[in-house]
N, CA, C, O and the ligand as a Tripos MOL2 file, in Angstrom:
@<TRIPOS>MOLECULE
protein
  257   255    65     0     0
PROTEIN
NO_CHARGES

@<TRIPOS>ATOM
      1 N        -101.2700 -114.7610   -8.3560 N.3       1 MET1
      2 CA       -101.7820 -116.0110   -8.6830 C.3       1 MET1
      3 C        -101.3310 -117.1060   -7.8000 C.2       1 MET1
      4 O        -100.1230 -117.2930   -7.6540 O.2       1 MET1
      5 N        -102.2300 -117.8670   -7.1810 N.am      2 THR2
      6 CA       -101.9660 -118.9030   -6.2810 C.3       2 THR2
      7 C        -101.5420 -120.1560   -6.9030 C.2       2 THR2
      8 O        -101.8450 -120.3940   -8.0720 O.2       2 THR2
      9 N        -100.8210 -121.0210   -6.1520 N.am      3 TRP3
     10 CA       -100.4120 -122.3450   -6.6420 C.3       3 TRP3
     11 C        -101.7250 -123.1830   -6.9810 C.2       3 TRP3
     12 O        -101.7220 -123.9380   -7.9540 O.2       3 TRP3
     13 N        -102.7710 -123.0510   -6.2240 N.am      4 ALA4
     14 CA       -103.9600 -123.8280   -6.5050 C.3       4 ALA4
     15 C        -104.6450 -123.3920   -7.8630 C.2       4 ALA4
     16 O        -105.1350 -124.1800   -8.6720 O.2       4 ALA4
     17 N        -104.6030 -122.0520   -7.9870 N.am      5 SER5
     18 CA       -105.2220 -121.5420   -9.3260 C.3       5 SER5
     19 C        -104.4240 -121.8480  -10.5850 C.2       5 SER5
     20 O        -104.9290 -121.8560  -11.7070 O.2       5 SER5
     21 N        -103.1420 -122.1000  -10.3240 N.am      6 ILE6
     22 CA       -102.2620 -122.6490  -11.4490 C.3       6 ILE6
     23 C        -102.5480 -123.9820  -11.8170 C.2       6 ILE6
     24 O        -102.6490 -124.3780  -12.9780 O.2       6 ILE6
     25 N        -102.6910 -124.7460  -10.6660 N.am      7 LYS7
     26 CA       -103.0350 -126.1580  -10.9090 C.3       7 LYS7
     27 C        -104.4180 -126.4380  -11.5930 C.2       7 LYS7
     28 O        -104.5620 -127.3150  -12.4440 O.2       7 LYS7
     29 N        -105.3920 -125.6430  -11.1630 N.am      8 ARG8
     30 CA       -106.6930 -125.4850  -11.8370 C.3       8 ARG8
     31 C        -106.6210 -125.2610  -13.2930 C.2       8 ARG8
     32 O        -107.2160 -125.9760  -14.1000 O.2       8 ARG8
     33 N        -105.8770 -124.2500  -13.6130 N.am      9 LEU9
     34 CA       -105.6820 -123.7420  -15.0060 C.3       9 LEU9
     35 C        -104.9900 -124.9030  -15.8200 C.2       9 LEU9
     36 O        -105.4030 -125.1990  -16.9410 O.2       9 LEU9
     37 N        -103.9130 -125.5590  -15.2230 N.am     10 ALA10
     38 CA       -103.3360 -126.4890  -15.8830 C.3      10 ALA10
     39 C        -104.1920 -127.8200  -16.3460 C.2      10 ALA10
     40 O        -104.0700 -128.4390  -17.4020 O.2      10 ALA10
     41 N        -105.0790 -128.0780  -15.2680 N.am     11 ARG11
     42 CA       -106.0110 -129.0770  -15.3860 C.3      11 ARG11
     43 C        -106.9460 -128.8040  -16.6050 C.2      11 ARG11
     44 O        -107.1460 -129.6470  -17.4790 O.2      11 ARG11
     45 N        -107.4920 -127.5820  -16.5920 N.am     12 ARG12
     46 CA       -108.4110 -127.3230  -17.4960 C.3      12 ARG12
     47 C        -107.8110 -127.3360  -19.0610 C.2      12 ARG12
     48 O        -108.4800 -127.6990  -20.0290 O.2      12 ARG12
     49 N        -106.4650 -126.8850  -19.1260 N.am     13 ILE13
     50 CA       -105.8460 -126.9260  -20.4130 C.3      13 ILE13
     51 C        -105.6800 -128.4210  -20.7980 C.2      13 ILE13
     52 O        -105.9470 -128.7910  -21.9420 O.2      13 ILE13
     53 N        -105.2380 -129.2810  -19.8420 N.am     14 SER14
     54 CA       -105.0560 -130.7290  -20.1830 C.3      14 SER14
     55 C        -106.3620 -131.3650  -20.7000 C.2      14 SER14
     56 O        -106.3410 -132.1940  -21.6100 O.2      14 SER14
     57 N        -107.4880 -130.9640  -20.1050 N.am     15 LEU15
     58 CA       -108.8760 -131.5530  -20.4630 C.3      15 LEU15
     59 C        -109.1570 -131.0160  -21.7390 C.2      15 LEU15
     60 O        -109.7870 -131.7270  -22.5220 O.2      15 LEU15
     61 N        -108.7510 -129.7340  -22.1310 N.am     16 PHE16
     62 CA       -109.1230 -129.1910  -23.4330 C.3      16 PHE16
     63 C        -108.3890 -130.0320  -24.5400 C.2      16 PHE16
     64 O        -108.8890 -130.2470  -25.6440 O.2      16 PHE16
     65 N        -107.2250 -130.4620  -24.1640 N.am     17 PHE17
     66 CA       -106.4250 -131.2210  -25.1410 C.3      17 PHE17
     67 C        -106.5750 -132.7520  -24.9910 C.2      17 PHE17
     68 O        -105.7920 -133.5060  -25.5700 O.2      17 PHE17
     69 N        -107.5590 -133.2000  -24.2300 N.am     18 CYS18
     70 CA       -107.7990 -134.6040  -23.9160 C.3      18 CYS18
     71 C        -108.0270 -135.4360  -25.2790 C.2      18 CYS18
     72 O        -108.8490 -135.0850  -26.1270 O.2      18 CYS18
     73 N        -107.2950 -136.4550  -25.3820 N.am     19 LEU19
     74 CA       -107.5540 -137.3540  -26.5620 C.3      19 LEU19
     75 C        -108.5300 -138.3890  -26.4070 C.2      19 LEU19
     76 O        -108.7550 -139.1550  -27.3440 O.2      19 LEU19
     77 N        -109.1990 -138.4980  -25.1910 N.am     20 HIS20
     78 CA       -110.1990 -139.4420  -24.8160 C.3      20 HIS20
     79 C        -109.6810 -140.9000  -25.1060 C.2      20 HIS20
     80 O        -110.3360 -141.6960  -25.7790 O.2      20 HIS20
     81 N        -108.3730 -141.2110  -24.5110 N.am     21 ALA21
     82 CA       -107.8590 -142.5290  -24.7460 C.3      21 ALA21
     83 C        -108.2770 -143.4380  -23.6570 C.2      21 ALA21
     84 O        -108.2200 -144.6480  -23.8760 O.2      21 ALA21
     85 N        -108.7070 -142.9900  -22.4590 N.am     22 ASP22
     86 CA       -109.1900 -143.8720  -21.4340 C.3      22 ASP22
     87 C        -110.6810 -144.0020  -21.3440 C.2      22 ASP22
     88 O        -111.3020 -143.3830  -20.4800 O.2      22 ASP22
     89 N        -111.2410 -144.7400  -22.1590 N.am     23 LEU23
     90 CA       -112.7240 -144.8400  -22.1540 C.3      23 LEU23
     91 C        -113.3830 -145.9400  -21.4970 C.2      23 LEU23
     92 O        -112.9020 -147.0730  -21.4980 O.2      23 LEU23
     93 N        -114.5480 -145.6210  -20.8940 N.am     24 THR24
     94 CA       -115.3420 -146.7130  -20.1870 C.3      24 THR24
     95 C        -116.6030 -146.8620  -21.2120 C.2      24 THR24
     96 O        -117.1750 -145.9020  -21.7280 O.2      24 THR24
     97 N        -116.9140 -148.1480  -21.4030 N.am     25 PHE25
     98 CA       -117.9230 -148.4240  -22.2500 C.3      25 PHE25
     99 C        -119.3210 -148.2470  -21.5590 C.2      25 PHE25
    100 O        -119.5230 -148.7290  -20.4440 O.2      25 PHE25
    101 N        -120.2450 -147.5730  -22.2180 N.am     26 ILE26
    102 CA       -121.6070 -147.2500  -21.6370 C.3      26 ILE26
    103 C        -122.6010 -148.2250  -22.3880 C.2      26 ILE26
    104 O        -123.2220 -149.0850  -21.7630 O.2      26 ILE26
    105 N        -122.7160 -148.0710  -23.6440 N.am     27 ARG27
    106 CA       -123.7540 -148.9490  -24.3360 C.3      27 ARG27
    107 C        -123.5050 -148.9500  -25.9030 C.2      27 ARG27
    108 O        -122.8030 -148.0980  -26.4470 O.2      27 ARG27
    109 N        -124.1310 -149.9630  -26.5690 N.am     28 ASN28
    110 CA       -124.0600 -149.8600  -28.0170 C.3      28 ASN28
    111 C        -125.2110 -149.1650  -28.5390 C.2      28 ASN28
    112 O        -126.2310 -149.0140  -27.8670 O.2      28 ASN28
    113 N        -125.0690 -148.7100  -29.7920 N.am     29 ILE29
    114 CA       -126.2140 -148.0430  -30.4430 C.3      29 ILE29
    115 C        -126.8420 -148.8560  -31.5820 C.2      29 ILE29
    116 O        -126.1850 -149.3550  -32.4960 O.2      29 ILE29
    117 N        -128.1840 -148.9440  -31.4440 N.am     30 TYR30
    118 CA       -128.8170 -149.7890  -32.4740 C.3      30 TYR30
    119 C        -129.8920 -149.0180  -33.1560 C.2      30 TYR30
    120 O        -130.3680 -148.0130  -32.6270 O.2      30 TYR30
    121 N        -130.3080 -149.4780  -34.3650 N.am     31 GLY31
    122 CA       -131.5850 -148.9850  -35.0030 C.3      31 GLY31
    123 C        -131.3960 -147.5300  -35.5130 C.2      31 GLY31
    124 O        -130.3120 -147.1260  -35.9370 O.2      31 GLY31
    125 N        -132.4740 -146.7970  -35.4480 N.am     32 ASP32
    126 CA       -132.5000 -145.3300  -36.0190 C.3      32 ASP32
    127 C        -131.5580 -144.4060  -35.1090 C.2      32 ASP32
    128 O        -131.2290 -143.3000  -35.5390 O.2      32 ASP32
    129 N        -131.1280 -144.8440  -33.8720 N.am     33 GLU33
    130 CA       -130.2010 -143.9010  -33.2250 C.3      33 GLU33
    131 C        -128.9280 -143.9490  -33.8580 C.2      33 GLU33
    132 O        -128.1520 -143.0280  -33.6010 O.2      33 GLU33
    133 N        -128.5370 -144.9210  -34.7010 N.am     34 ILE34
    134 CA       -127.2130 -144.8670  -35.4080 C.3      34 ILE34
    135 C        -127.1590 -143.6510  -36.1860 C.2      34 ILE34
    136 O        -126.1140 -143.0000  -36.1820 O.2      34 ILE34
    137 N        -128.3260 -143.2040  -36.9640 N.am     35 PHE35
    138 CA       -128.2910 -142.1050  -37.8260 C.3      35 PHE35
    139 C        -128.1420 -140.7290  -36.8900 C.2      35 PHE35
    140 O        -127.5230 -139.7260  -37.2440 O.2      35 PHE35
    141 N        -128.7500 -140.8730  -35.7890 N.am     36 PHE36
    142 CA       -128.7110 -139.7060  -34.8630 C.3      36 PHE36
    143 C        -127.2470 -139.3880  -34.4270 C.2      36 PHE36
    144 O        -126.8630 -138.2250  -34.3120 O.2      36 PHE36
    145 N        -126.4240 -140.4930  -34.1800 N.am     37 TRP37
    146 CA       -125.0540 -140.2850  -33.7490 C.3      37 TRP37
    147 C        -124.1290 -140.2350  -35.0100 C.2      37 TRP37
    148 O        -122.9220 -140.4040  -34.8410 O.2      37 TRP37
    149 N        -124.6030 -140.0230  -36.2040 N.am     38 GLY38
    150 CA       -123.7460 -139.8720  -37.4530 C.3      38 GLY38
    151 C        -123.1440 -141.2580  -37.8640 C.2      38 GLY38
    152 O        -122.0790 -141.2700  -38.4810 O.2      38 GLY38
    153 N        -123.7620 -142.3880  -37.5580 N.am     39 GLY39
    154 CA       -123.1730 -143.6430  -38.0590 C.3      39 GLY39
    155 C        -122.3360 -144.2420  -36.9220 C.2      39 GLY39
    156 O        -121.8240 -145.3470  -37.1010 O.2      39 GLY39
    157 N        -122.1780 -143.6450  -35.8660 N.am     40 ASP40
    158 CA       -121.2900 -144.2910  -34.7580 C.3      40 ASP40
    159 C        -122.2130 -145.3490  -34.1350 C.2      40 ASP40
    160 O        -123.4380 -145.2270  -34.1770 O.2      40 ASP40
    161 N        -121.5540 -146.4560  -33.5180 N.am     41 ARG41
    162 CA       -122.1950 -147.5750  -33.0510 C.3      41 ARG41
    163 C        -122.1240 -147.9190  -31.5290 C.2      41 ARG41
    164 O        -122.7060 -148.8740  -31.0160 O.2      41 ARG41
    165 N        -121.3260 -147.0090  -30.8660 N.am     42 SER42
    166 CA       -121.1260 -147.3980  -29.4180 C.3      42 SER42
    167 C        -120.9020 -146.0060  -28.6670 C.2      42 SER42
    168 O        -120.2900 -145.0660  -29.1750 O.2      42 SER42
    169 N        -121.4260 -145.9940  -27.5050 N.am     43 VAL43
    170 CA       -121.2550 -144.7620  -26.5690 C.3      43 VAL43
    171 C        -120.2880 -145.0320  -25.3540 C.2      43 VAL43
    172 O        -120.4600 -145.9350  -24.5350 O.2      43 VAL43
    173 N        -119.2550 -144.1350  -25.3450 N.am     44 TRP44
    174 CA       -118.2840 -144.3580  -24.2810 C.3      44 TRP44
    175 C        -118.1580 -143.0500  -23.4070 C.2      44 TRP44
    176 O        -118.5100 -141.9720  -23.8870 O.2      44 TRP44
    177 N        -117.6590 -143.1420  -22.1290 N.am     45 LYS45
    178 CA       -117.2620 -141.9170  -21.3650 C.3      45 LYS45
    179 C        -115.7560 -141.8620  -21.0810 C.2      45 LYS45
    180 O        -115.0910 -142.8360  -20.7280 O.2      45 LYS45
    181 N        -115.3280 -140.7270  -21.2550 N.am     46 CYS46
    182 CA       -113.8460 -140.6450  -21.0310 C.3      46 CYS46
    183 C        -113.6700 -140.5610  -19.6320 C.2      46 CYS46
    184 O        -114.3360 -139.7520  -18.9860 O.2      46 CYS46
    185 N        -112.7050 -141.4360  -19.0000 N.am     47 ARG47
    186 CA       -112.4140 -141.4720  -17.6130 C.3      47 ARG47
    187 C        -111.6610 -140.1970  -17.2220 C.2      47 ARG47
    188 O        -111.7780 -139.7810  -16.0690 O.2      47 ARG47
    189 N        -110.9480 -139.5950  -18.0470 N.am     48 ARG48
    190 CA       -110.1150 -138.5570  -17.7320 C.3      48 ARG48
    191 C        -110.8830 -137.2010  -17.6690 C.2      48 ARG48
    192 O        -110.7600 -136.4660  -16.6900 O.2      48 ARG48
    193 N        -111.7060 -136.8720  -18.7650 N.am     49 CYS49
    194 CA       -112.2600 -135.5290  -18.6480 C.3      49 CYS49
    195 C        -113.8380 -135.7500  -18.4760 C.2      49 CYS49
    196 O        -114.5360 -134.7660  -18.2300 O.2      49 CYS49
    197 N        -114.3760 -136.9320  -18.5910 N.am     50 GLY50
    198 CA       -115.8060 -137.0670  -18.2670 C.3      50 GLY50
    199 C        -116.7730 -136.9690  -19.4050 C.2      50 GLY50
    200 O        -117.9810 -137.1590  -19.2680 O.2      50 GLY50
    201 N        -116.1250 -136.6300  -20.6540 N.am     51 GLN51
    202 CA       -116.9420 -136.3120  -21.8100 C.3      51 GLN51
    203 C        -117.5040 -137.5140  -22.4180 C.2      51 GLN51
    204 O        -116.8000 -138.5230  -22.3860 O.2      51 GLN51
    205 N        -118.6370 -137.5740  -22.9590 N.am     52 THR52
    206 CA       -119.2630 -138.6560  -23.6520 C.3      52 THR52
    207 C        -118.8200 -138.6800  -25.0450 C.2      52 THR52
    208 O        -118.9970 -137.6550  -25.7030 O.2      52 THR52
    209 N        -118.2430 -139.7490  -25.6230 N.am     53 VAL53
    210 CA       -117.7620 -139.7890  -26.9650 C.3      53 VAL53
    211 C        -118.4480 -141.0550  -27.5940 C.2      53 VAL53
    212 O        -118.8340 -141.9950  -26.9000 O.2      53 VAL53
    213 N        -118.5720 -141.0060  -28.9800 N.am     54 THR54
    214 CA       -119.0480 -142.1860  -29.6450 C.3      54 THR54
    215 C        -117.9410 -142.8100  -30.5330 C.2      54 THR54
    216 O        -117.0170 -142.1000  -30.9290 O.2      54 THR54
    217 N        -118.0110 -144.0360  -30.8310 N.am     55 GLN55
    218 CA       -117.1380 -144.6490  -31.6060 C.3      55 GLN55
    219 C        -117.6890 -145.4750  -32.7790 C.2      55 GLN55
    220 O        -118.7920 -145.9840  -32.5800 O.2      55 GLN55
    221 N        -117.1280 -145.6830  -33.9180 N.am     56 PRO56
    222 CA       -117.8180 -146.2470  -35.0950 C.3      56 PRO56
    223 C        -117.8350 -147.6650  -35.1680 C.2      56 PRO56
    224 O        -118.1120 -148.2430  -36.2190 O.2      56 PRO56
    225 N        -117.5230 -148.3310  -33.9920 N.am     57 HIS57
    226 CA       -117.5520 -149.7940  -33.9840 C.3      57 HIS57
    227 C        -118.4970 -150.2520  -32.7540 C.2      57 HIS57
    228 O        -118.6660 -149.5010  -31.7920 O.2      57 HIS57
    229 N        -119.0570 -151.4310  -32.8320 N.am     58 LEU58
    230 CA       -119.7470 -151.9970  -31.7260 C.3      58 LEU58
    231 C        -118.7670 -152.3960  -30.5610 C.2      58 LEU58
    232 O        -117.6050 -152.6630  -30.8660 O.2      58 LEU58
    233 N        -119.1180 -152.4460  -29.3990 N.am     59 SER59
    234 CA       -118.2230 -152.9610  -28.3340 C.3      59 SER59
    235 C        -118.5050 -154.4280  -28.0510 C.2      59 SER59
    236 O        -119.6350 -154.9140  -28.0940 O.2      59 SER59
    237 N        -117.3580 -155.1170  -27.7480 N.am     60 GLN60
    238 CA       -117.6020 -156.5060  -27.5180 C.3      60 GLN60
    239 C        -118.1400 -156.7260  -26.0020 C.2      60 GLN60
    240 O        -118.5650 -157.8180  -25.6250 O.2      60 GLN60
    241 N        -118.0800 -155.6260  -25.2070 N.am     61 TYR61
    242 CA       -118.5010 -155.6910  -23.8570 C.3      61 TYR61
    243 C        -120.0260 -155.4060  -23.9410 C.2      61 TYR61
    244 O        -120.4760 -154.5050  -24.6490 O.2      61 TYR61
    245 N        -120.7410 -156.1700  -23.2300 N.am     62 THR62
    246 CA       -122.2560 -155.8070  -23.0860 C.3      62 THR62
    247 C        -122.6050 -155.9620  -21.6310 C.2      62 THR62
    248 O        -122.0310 -156.8010  -20.9360 O.2      62 THR62
    249 N        -123.5030 -155.1950  -21.1780 N.am     63 LYS63
    250 CA       -123.9640 -155.1450  -19.8370 C.3      63 LYS63
    251 C        -125.1030 -156.1780  -19.5530 C.2      63 LYS63
    252 O        -125.5330 -156.2870  -18.4050 O.2      63 LYS63
    253 N        -125.6060 -156.9470  -20.5850 N.am     64 ASP64
    254 CA       -126.6640 -157.9140  -20.4230 C.3      64 ASP64
    255 C        -126.0150 -159.1500  -19.8330 C.2      64 ASP64
    256 O        -126.6950 -160.1470  -19.5870 O.2      64 ASP64
    257 ZN       -111.3280 -137.1820  -22.5680 Zn       65 ZN65
@<TRIPOS>BOND
     1     1     2 1
     2     2     3 1
     3     3     4 2
     4     3     5 am
     5     5     6 1
     6     6     7 1
     7     7     8 2
     8     7     9 am
     9     9    10 1
    10    10    11 1
    11    11    12 2
    12    11    13 am
    13    13    14 1
    14    14    15 1
    15    15    16 2
    16    15    17 am
    17    17    18 1
    18    18    19 1
    19    19    20 2
    20    19    21 am
    21    21    22 1
    22    22    23 1
    23    23    24 2
    24    23    25 am
    25    25    26 1
    26    26    27 1
    27    27    28 2
    28    27    29 am
    29    29    30 1
    30    30    31 1
    31    31    32 2
    32    31    33 am
    33    33    34 1
    34    34    35 1
    35    35    36 2
    36    35    37 am
    37    37    38 1
    38    38    39 1
    39    39    40 2
    40    39    41 am
    41    41    42 1
    42    42    43 1
    43    43    44 2
    44    43    45 am
    45    45    46 1
    46    46    47 1
    47    47    48 2
    48    47    49 am
    49    49    50 1
    50    50    51 1
    51    51    52 2
    52    51    53 am
    53    53    54 1
    54    54    55 1
    55    55    56 2
    56    55    57 am
    57    57    58 1
    58    58    59 1
    59    59    60 2
    60    59    61 am
    61    61    62 1
    62    62    63 1
    63    63    64 2
    64    63    65 am
    65    65    66 1
    66    66    67 1
    67    67    68 2
    68    67    69 am
    69    69    70 1
    70    70    71 1
    71    71    72 2
    72    71    73 am
    73    73    74 1
    74    74    75 1
    75    75    76 2
    76    75    77 am
    77    77    78 1
    78    78    79 1
    79    79    80 2
    80    79    81 am
    81    81    82 1
    82    82    83 1
    83    83    84 2
    84    83    85 am
    85    85    86 1
    86    86    87 1
    87    87    88 2
    88    87    89 am
    89    89    90 1
    90    90    91 1
    91    91    92 2
    92    91    93 am
    93    93    94 1
    94    94    95 1
    95    95    96 2
    96    95    97 am
    97    97    98 1
    98    98    99 1
    99    99   100 2
   100    99   101 am
   101   101   102 1
   102   102   103 1
   103   103   104 2
   104   103   105 am
   105   105   106 1
   106   106   107 1
   107   107   108 2
   108   107   109 am
   109   109   110 1
   110   110   111 1
   111   111   112 2
   112   111   113 am
   113   113   114 1
   114   114   115 1
   115   115   116 2
   116   115   117 am
   117   117   118 1
   118   118   119 1
   119   119   120 2
   120   119   121 am
   121   121   122 1
   122   122   123 1
   123   123   124 2
   124   123   125 am
   125   125   126 1
   126   126   127 1
   127   127   128 2
   128   127   129 am
   129   129   130 1
   130   130   131 1
   131   131   132 2
   132   131   133 am
   133   133   134 1
   134   134   135 1
   135   135   136 2
   136   135   137 am
   137   137   138 1
   138   138   139 1
   139   139   140 2
   140   139   141 am
   141   141   142 1
   142   142   143 1
   143   143   144 2
   144   143   145 am
   145   145   146 1
   146   146   147 1
   147   147   148 2
   148   147   149 am
   149   149   150 1
   150   150   151 1
   151   151   152 2
   152   151   153 am
   153   153   154 1
   154   154   155 1
   155   155   156 2
   156   155   157 am
   157   157   158 1
   158   158   159 1
   159   159   160 2
   160   159   161 am
   161   161   162 1
   162   162   163 1
   163   163   164 2
   164   163   165 am
   165   165   166 1
   166   166   167 1
   167   167   168 2
   168   167   169 am
   169   169   170 1
   170   170   171 1
   171   171   172 2
   172   171   173 am
   173   173   174 1
   174   174   175 1
   175   175   176 2
   176   175   177 am
   177   177   178 1
   178   178   179 1
   179   179   180 2
   180   179   181 am
   181   181   182 1
   182   182   183 1
   183   183   184 2
   184   183   185 am
   185   185   186 1
   186   186   187 1
   187   187   188 2
   188   187   189 am
   189   189   190 1
   190   190   191 1
   191   191   192 2
   192   191   193 am
   193   193   194 1
   194   194   195 1
   195   195   196 2
   196   195   197 am
   197   197   198 1
   198   198   199 1
   199   199   200 2
   200   199   201 am
   201   201   202 1
   202   202   203 1
   203   203   204 2
   204   203   205 am
   205   205   206 1
   206   206   207 1
   207   207   208 2
   208   207   209 am
   209   209   210 1
   210   210   211 1
   211   211   212 2
   212   211   213 am
   213   213   214 1
   214   214   215 1
   215   215   216 2
   216   215   217 am
   217   217   218 1
   218   218   219 1
   219   219   220 2
   220   219   221 am
   221   221   222 1
   222   222   223 1
   223   223   224 2
   224   223   225 am
   225   225   226 1
   226   226   227 1
   227   227   228 2
   228   227   229 am
   229   229   230 1
   230   230   231 1
   231   231   232 2
   232   231   233 am
   233   233   234 1
   234   234   235 1
   235   235   236 2
   236   235   237 am
   237   237   238 1
   238   238   239 1
   239   239   240 2
   240   239   241 am
   241   241   242 1
   242   242   243 1
   243   243   244 2
   244   243   245 am
   245   245   246 1
   246   246   247 1
   247   247   248 2
   248   247   249 am
   249   249   250 1
   250   250   251 1
   251   251   252 2
   252   251   253 am
   253   253   254 1
   254   254   255 1
   255   255   256 2
@<TRIPOS>SUBSTRUCTURE
     1 MET1         2 RESIDUE 1 A MET
     2 THR2         6 RESIDUE 1 A THR
     3 TRP3        10 RESIDUE 1 A TRP
     4 ALA4        14 RESIDUE 1 A ALA
     5 SER5        18 RESIDUE 1 A SER
     6 ILE6        22 RESIDUE 1 A ILE
     7 LYS7        26 RESIDUE 1 A LYS
     8 ARG8        30 RESIDUE 1 A ARG
     9 LEU9        34 RESIDUE 1 A LEU
    10 ALA10       38 RESIDUE 1 A ALA
    11 ARG11       42 RESIDUE 1 A ARG
    12 ARG12       46 RESIDUE 1 A ARG
    13 ILE13       50 RESIDUE 1 A ILE
    14 SER14       54 RESIDUE 1 A SER
    15 LEU15       58 RESIDUE 1 A LEU
    16 PHE16       62 RESIDUE 1 A PHE
    17 PHE17       66 RESIDUE 1 A PHE
    18 CYS18       70 RESIDUE 1 A CYS
    19 LEU19       74 RESIDUE 1 A LEU
    20 HIS20       78 RESIDUE 1 A HIS
    21 ALA21       82 RESIDUE 1 A ALA
    22 ASP22       86 RESIDUE 1 A ASP
    23 LEU23       90 RESIDUE 1 A LEU
    24 THR24       94 RESIDUE 1 A THR
    25 PHE25       98 RESIDUE 1 A PHE
    26 ILE26      102 RESIDUE 1 A ILE
    27 ARG27      106 RESIDUE 1 A ARG
    28 ASN28      110 RESIDUE 1 A ASN
    29 ILE29      114 RESIDUE 1 A ILE
    30 TYR30      118 RESIDUE 1 A TYR
    31 GLY31      122 RESIDUE 1 A GLY
    32 ASP32      126 RESIDUE 1 A ASP
    33 GLU33      130 RESIDUE 1 A GLU
    34 ILE34      134 RESIDUE 1 A ILE
    35 PHE35      138 RESIDUE 1 A PHE
    36 PHE36      142 RESIDUE 1 A PHE
    37 TRP37      146 RESIDUE 1 A TRP
    38 GLY38      150 RESIDUE 1 A GLY
    39 GLY39      154 RESIDUE 1 A GLY
    40 ASP40      158 RESIDUE 1 A ASP
    41 ARG41      162 RESIDUE 1 A ARG
    42 SER42      166 RESIDUE 1 A SER
    43 VAL43      170 RESIDUE 1 A VAL
    44 TRP44      174 RESIDUE 1 A TRP
    45 LYS45      178 RESIDUE 1 A LYS
    46 CYS46      182 RESIDUE 1 A CYS
    47 ARG47      186 RESIDUE 1 A ARG
    48 ARG48      190 RESIDUE 1 A ARG
    49 CYS49      194 RESIDUE 1 A CYS
    50 GLY50      198 RESIDUE 1 A GLY
    51 GLN51      202 RESIDUE 1 A GLN
    52 THR52      206 RESIDUE 1 A THR
    53 VAL53      210 RESIDUE 1 A VAL
    54 THR54      214 RESIDUE 1 A THR
    55 GLN55      218 RESIDUE 1 A GLN
    56 PRO56      222 RESIDUE 1 A PRO
    57 HIS57      226 RESIDUE 1 A HIS
    58 LEU58      230 RESIDUE 1 A LEU
    59 SER59      234 RESIDUE 1 A SER
    60 GLN60      238 RESIDUE 1 A GLN
    61 TYR61      242 RESIDUE 1 A TYR
    62 THR62      246 RESIDUE 1 A THR
    63 LYS63      250 RESIDUE 1 A LYS
    64 ASP64      254 RESIDUE 1 A ASP
    65 ZN65       257 GROUP 0 **** ****
């Protein structure tokens, strides 16, 4: 096992346990789409693992 493969494995494990604490706001959710997302009101992207997550509140940040 090389050092590079150990680092790659460690990164994969850390992403698996990612708490999505460093989020970038994408957009708020309105109308019927709220039901689609199970009642959540805003879409965010995790800066650490890149996963899209939703939050149950509207963001005060808007892109308009
Ligand atoms: Zn994450």
